[in-house]
Backbone as ProteinMPNN parsed JSONL, in Angstrom:
{"seq_chain_A": "MKNVIVRYETKRDRADENQKLIERVFAELAKKKPAGIRYRALRASDGVTFVHVATIEARENPLPSIEAFREFTSKIDERCEHGPITLELDEVGSYGHDG", "coords_chain_A": {"N_chain_A": [[0.87, -0.988, 0.17], [1.021, 2.056, -1.26], [1.133, 5.267, 0.323], [0.252, 8.857, -0.448], [0.964, 12.314, -0.441], [0.004, 15.13, -2.234], [0.636, 18.701, -2.282], [0.466, 22.187, -2.93], [0.268, 25.114, -4.31], [-2.279, 27.483, -5.786], [-2.278, 29.689, -8.261], [-4.147, 32.997, -7.745], [-6.123, 33.685, -9.433], [-6.589, 31.3, -10.445], [-7.516, 29.451, -8.77], [-10.341, 28.251, -8.788], [-10.326, 27.511, -11.64], [-8.688, 25.093, -11.258], [-10.431, 23.918, -9.005], [-12.516, 23.15, -10.139], [-11.732, 21.306, -12.478], [-10.161, 18.867, -10.978], [-13.198, 18.412, -9.872], [-13.827, 17.424, -12.345], [-12.179, 15.479, -12.359], [-12.836, 13.642, -10.322], [-15.652, 13.256, -10.982], [-14.83, 11.4, -13.058], [-14.242, 9.68, -11.874], [-15.976, 8.119, -10.149], [-17.353, 7.137, -11.891], [-16.317, 5.618, -13.531], [-15.197, 3.51, -11.237], [-12.327, 2.427, -10.26], [-10.351, -0.222, -8.744], [-8.969, -0.441, -5.752], [-8.131, 1.624, -5.096], [-8.105, 5.049, -3.101], [-9.151, 8.275, -2.864], [-8.669, 11.345, -2.328], [-9.646, 15.361, -2.423], [-8.425, 18.274, -1.135], [-9.245, 21.532, -0.324], [-7.827, 24.634, 0.186], [-8.69, 27.228, 3.116], [-7.821, 29.771, 2.439], [-7.819, 29.313, 0.218], [-6.448, 29.244, -2.351], [-4.775, 26.691, -1.819], [-4.278, 23.537, -2.252], [-4.819, 20.155, -1.25], [-4.161, 16.499, -2.067], [-5.159, 13.42, -1.238], [-3.852, 10.458, -1.386], [-4.624, 7.095, -1.217], [-3.149, 4.234, -2.107], [-3.869, 1.311, -3.315], [-3.727, -0.948, -4.905], [-1.754, -2.455, -7.076], [-0.659, -1.425, -9.273], [-0.83, 2.814, -9.554], [-4.527, 3.511, -10.339], [-5.064, 5.913, -11.003], [-3.382, 7.547, -13.726], [-4.684, 6.321, -15.365], [-7.509, 7.674, -15.745], [-9.034, 9.896, -18.034], [-9.718, 12.253, -16.995], [-7.93, 12.969, -14.797], [-5.458, 13.196, -16.079], [-5.821, 15.569, -17.698], [-6.079, 17.536, -15.754], [-3.62, 17.222, -14.523], [-2.059, 17.962, -16.67], [-1.503, 20.037, -16.996], [-0.712, 21.576, -14.479], [1.28, 23.039, -13.877], [1.259, 25.65, -14.742], [-1.073, 26.642, -13.749], [0.124, 27.474, -11.125], [1.019, 29.021, -8.605], [2.822, 28.176, -6.57], [4.21, 25.555, -7.351], [3.452, 22.001, -6.888], [4.445, 20.111, -4.09], [5.137, 16.621, -3.473], [4.474, 14.03, -1.509], [5.485, 10.866, -0.423], [4.599, 8.43, 2.242], [4.593, 6.34, 4.741], [2.326, 4.398, 6.309], [1.834, 4.995, 9.871], [0.237, 4.619, 11.849], [-3.199, 4.285, 12.47], [-6.384, 5.88, 12.749], [-9.874, 5.487, 12.917], [-10.105, 4.638, 10.133], [-11.223, 2.56, 7.46], [-9.541, -0.55, 6.163]], "CA_chain_A": [[0.088, -0.222, -0.388], [1.382, 3.553, -1.117], [0.1, 7.082, 0.826], [0.584, 9.798, -1.334], [0.067, 13.785, -0.423], [0.43, 16.233, -2.958], [0.082, 20.086, -1.4], [0.511, 22.816, -3.983], [-0.796, 26.822, -3.527], [-2.729, 27.735, -7.389], [-2.669, 31.544, -8.552], [-5.357, 33.5, -7.289], [-7.274, 33.792, -11.143], [-6.89, 30.469, -11.325], [-8.193, 29.017, -7.929], [-11.827, 27.904, -9.82], [-10.662, 26.967, -12.572], [-8.306, 24.639, -10.591], [-11.125, 23.398, -8.587], [-13.59, 22.499, -11.143], [-10.547, 20.089, -12.956], [-10.807, 18.559, -9.585], [-14.397, 17.486, -9.874], [-14.007, 16.281, -13.288], [-11.687, 14.021, -11.711], [-13.801, 12.807, -9.373], [-16.772, 12.65, -11.604], [-14.803, 10.16, -14.365], [-14.026, 7.965, -10.812], [-17.291, 7.761, -10.106], [-18.174, 6.379, -12.781], [-15.598, 4.313, -13.9], [-15.095, 2.929, -10.231], [-11.7, 1.893, -10.366], [-10.577, -0.509, -7.445], [-7.451, -0.032, -5.209], [-7.557, 3.395, -4.716], [-8.92, 5.854, -1.861], [-8.557, 9.535, -3.271], [-9.472, 12.541, -1.421], [-8.751, 16.175, -2.546], [-9.021, 19.162, -0.206], [-8.765, 23.143, -0.667], [-7.707, 25.071, 2.212], [-9.777, 28.568, 4.019], [-6.843, 30.275, 1.909], [-8.729, 29.727, -1.239], [-6.132, 28.426, -3.165], [-4.229, 26.0, -1.416], [-4.78, 22.206, -2.482], [-4.157, 18.94, -0.806], [-4.897, 15.835, -2.393], [-4.533, 12.249, -0.195], [-4.187, 8.892, -2.608], [-3.767, 5.416, -0.673], [-3.298, 3.748, -3.563], [-3.558, -0.444, -2.663], [-3.623, -1.404, -6.606], [-0.325, -2.806, -7.816], [-0.329, -0.104, -10.145], [-1.955, 3.621, -9.605], [-5.071, 3.703, -11.43], [-5.232, 7.515, -11.189], [-3.211, 7.951, -14.522], [-5.461, 5.708, -16.725], [-8.469, 8.271, -15.772], [-8.242, 10.977, -18.914], [-9.986, 13.807, -16.55], [-6.927, 13.403, -14.604], [-4.146, 13.1, -17.294], [-5.968, 16.53, -17.963], [-5.729, 18.033, -14.586], [-2.684, 17.503, -14.531], [-1.373, 18.84, -17.778], [-0.399, 21.737, -16.86], [-0.745, 22.152, -13.27], [2.513, 24.583, -13.542], [0.179, 27.137, -15.275], [-2.025, 27.498, -12.717], [0.568, 26.958, -9.529], [1.76, 29.922, -7.79], [3.996, 27.0, -5.626], [4.336, 24.093, -7.708], [3.301, 20.434, -6.793], [5.389, 19.233, -3.378], [4.734, 15.121, -3.346], [5.657, 13.429, -0.43], [5.111, 9.168, -0.514], [4.157, 8.473, 3.374], [4.301, 4.925, 5.505], [1.599, 4.589, 7.864], [2.421, 4.709, 11.205], [-0.976, 4.536, 13.054], [-4.585, 5.289, 12.009], [-7.855, 4.948, 13.738], [-11.552, 5.832, 12.394], [-10.204, 4.433, 8.674], [-11.222, 1.454, 7.09], [-8.493, -0.804, 5.729]], "C_chain_A": [[0.367, 1.218, -0.205], [0.631, 4.672, -1.079], [0.936, 7.869, -0.07], [-0.369, 10.893, -0.128], [0.655, 13.927, -1.266], [-0.18, 17.417, -2.383], [0.357, 21.337, -2.654], [-0.565, 24.143, -3.758], [-1.361, 27.454, -5.791], [-2.502, 29.601, -7.46], [-3.789, 31.807, -8.422], [-6.888, 33.354, -8.424], [-7.488, 32.452, -11.233], [-7.217, 28.748, -10.338], [-9.189, 27.532, -8.75], [-11.772, 26.956, -10.707], [-9.657, 25.013, -12.006], [-9.069, 23.137, -9.823], [-12.345, 22.703, -9.4], [-12.672, 21.422, -12.403], [-10.729, 19.116, -12.263], [-11.945, 17.446, -9.161], [-14.656, 17.039, -10.705], [-13.446, 15.173, -13.593], [-12.557, 13.323, -11.239], [-15.169, 12.557, -9.648], [-16.04, 11.112, -12.555], [-14.289, 9.013, -12.889], [-15.278, 7.471, -10.412], [-17.986, 6.889, -10.959], [-17.384, 5.515, -13.337], [-15.185, 3.418, -12.495], [-13.474, 2.305, -10.425], [-11.015, 1.445, -9.463], [-9.153, -0.246, -7.091], [-6.847, 1.088, -5.456], [-8.195, 3.979, -3.604], [-8.353, 7.01, -2.637], [-9.476, 10.525, -2.573], [-8.746, 14.293, -1.989], [-9.646, 17.606, -1.728], [-8.755, 20.681, -0.599], [-9.445, 23.932, 0.496], [-8.634, 26.289, 2.129], [-8.665, 29.359, 2.807], [-7.31, 30.633, 0.576], [-8.15, 28.698, -2.169], [-4.623, 27.677, -3.176], [-4.557, 24.443, -1.555], [-4.129, 21.139, -1.849], [-5.043, 17.892, -0.982], [-3.801, 14.638, -1.761], [-4.775, 11.131, -1.317], [-3.51, 7.721, -1.249], [-4.302, 4.53, -1.973], [-2.628, 1.828, -3.415], [-3.482, -1.072, -4.036], [-2.09, -1.775, -6.698], [-0.176, -1.791, -8.653], [-1.893, 1.446, -9.785], [-3.072, 3.516, -10.652], [-5.529, 5.196, -12.134], [-4.698, 7.561, -13.468], [-3.673, 7.739, -15.639], [-6.687, 6.516, -16.209], [-8.452, 9.562, -16.89], [-8.536, 12.322, -18.061], [-8.432, 13.83, -15.502], [-5.421, 13.568, -14.72], [-4.549, 14.849, -17.969], [-5.529, 17.443, -17.32], [-4.139, 18.225, -14.836], [-1.17, 18.009, -15.637], [-0.617, 19.67, -18.161], [-1.033, 22.424, -15.95], [0.418, 23.353, -13.314], [2.36, 24.997, -13.786], [-0.807, 27.716, -14.298], [-1.628, 27.644, -11.549], [0.776, 28.366, -9.411], [3.152, 29.256, -6.986], [3.41, 25.994, -6.529], [4.067, 22.749, -6.529], [4.283, 20.067, -5.772], [4.788, 17.386, -3.215], [5.728, 14.651, -2.208], [5.059, 11.647, -0.206], [5.641, 8.747, 1.44], [3.623, 6.417, 4.063], [3.172, 5.245, 6.459], [1.943, 4.003, 8.792], [1.298, 3.818, 12.23], [-2.198, 4.827, 11.736], [-5.414, 4.536, 12.955], [-9.062, 6.097, 13.119], [-11.656, 5.311, 10.879], [-10.187, 3.101, 8.582], [-9.829, 0.455, 6.123], [-7.149, -0.294, 5.919]], "O_chain_A": [[0.037, 1.725, 0.867], [-0.191, 5.094, -1.892], [2.095, 7.598, -0.385], [-1.385, 10.759, 0.552], [1.682, 13.289, -1.5], [-1.345, 17.36, -1.989], [0.435, 20.631, -3.659], [-1.694, 24.194, -3.268], [-0.583, 27.679, -6.718], [-2.647, 30.436, -6.567], [-4.64, 31.043, -8.876], [-8.074, 33.069, -8.257], [-8.419, 32.094, -11.954], [-7.205, 27.582, -10.734], [-8.87, 26.393, -9.091], [-12.503, 25.976, -10.851], [-10.081, 23.942, -12.44], [-8.717, 21.959, -9.877], [-12.935, 21.692, -9.016], [-13.394, 20.82, -13.198], [-11.486, 18.269, -12.737], [-11.902, 16.365, -8.574], [-15.555, 16.2, -10.646], [-13.691, 14.278, -14.402], [-13.027, 12.347, -11.824], [-15.88, 11.869, -8.915], [-16.627, 10.036, -12.664], [-14.054, 7.809, -12.988], [-15.476, 6.256, -10.397], [-18.936, 6.132, -10.761], [-17.928, 4.464, -13.677], [-14.732, 2.335, -12.866], [-13.663, 1.24, -11.013], [-10.624, 2.404, -8.797], [-8.291, 0.094, -7.902], [-5.736, 1.475, -5.815], [-8.994, 3.209, -3.07], [-7.212, 6.9, -3.086], [-10.685, 10.466, -2.346], [-7.527, 14.46, -1.968], [-10.843, 17.89, -1.697], [-7.796, 20.825, -1.357], [-10.463, 24.009, 1.185], [-9.339, 26.401, 1.126], [-9.466, 29.403, 1.873], [-7.275, 31.704, -0.03], [-8.72, 27.73, -2.671], [-3.689, 27.824, -3.964], [-5.333, 24.123, -0.655], [-2.898, 21.127, -1.856], [-6.186, 17.858, -0.527], [-2.573, 14.612, -1.689], [-5.802, 11.032, -1.988], [-2.433, 7.627, -0.659], [-5.379, 4.3, -2.522], [-1.497, 1.34, -3.418], [-2.86, -2.127, -3.904], [-1.326, -0.977, -6.155], [0.921, -1.257, -8.491], [-3.12, 1.346, -9.76], [-2.712, 3.43, -11.826], [-6.054, 5.503, -13.203], [-5.57, 7.595, -14.337], [-3.468, 8.37, -16.675], [-7.461, 5.56, -16.164], [-7.66, 10.418, -16.494], [-7.865, 13.337, -18.246], [-7.836, 14.906, -15.551], [-4.538, 13.898, -13.928], [-3.687, 15.385, -18.664], [-4.729, 18.241, -17.809], [-3.601, 19.242, -15.273], [0.025, 18.252, -15.466], [0.266, 19.991, -18.956], [-1.702, 23.443, -16.123], [0.282, 24.446, -12.765], [3.211, 25.843, -13.512], [-1.199, 28.87, -14.123], [-2.462, 27.908, -10.682], [0.639, 28.926, -10.499], [4.25, 29.802, -6.876], [2.233, 25.643, -6.447], [4.579, 22.749, -5.409], [5.271, 19.588, -6.328], [3.707, 17.302, -2.633], [6.937, 14.742, -1.991], [3.942, 11.553, 0.303], [6.813, 8.788, 1.817], [2.677, 5.667, 3.819], [3.144, 6.199, 7.236], [2.311, 2.83, 8.845], [1.428, 2.856, 12.987], [-2.122, 5.328, 10.614], [-5.39, 3.469, 13.569], [-8.939, 7.313, 12.974], [-12.723, 5.366, 10.268], [-9.461, 2.39, 9.277], [-9.199, 1.163, 5.337], [-6.208, -0.785, 5.295]]}, "name": "protein", "num_of_chains": 1, "seq": "MKNVIVRYETKRDRADENQKLIERVFAELAKKKPAGIRYRALRASDGVTFVHVATIEARENPLPSIEAFREFTSKIDERCEHGPITLELDEVGSYGHDG"}
């Protein structure tokens, strides 16, 4: 199992566009229902900071097979004030989460 957190800040005038692209990713995920992934995206109260959290239980990450995800990531640097920082994490403990 792989845990990944990605954090970045968008340009203020591109934050809503970024959110719409993320919403399309979740719409496609809901439609295709790939197995082996738990994924969430959060927007901070400052309006420009986004955090994505993925737990990948599948052998391969299914996100790159999602067209909307490829569209979202293809021009992320153009939307960002401070580009993505990615952390891969090993779980030390958990409470209240399934699996």
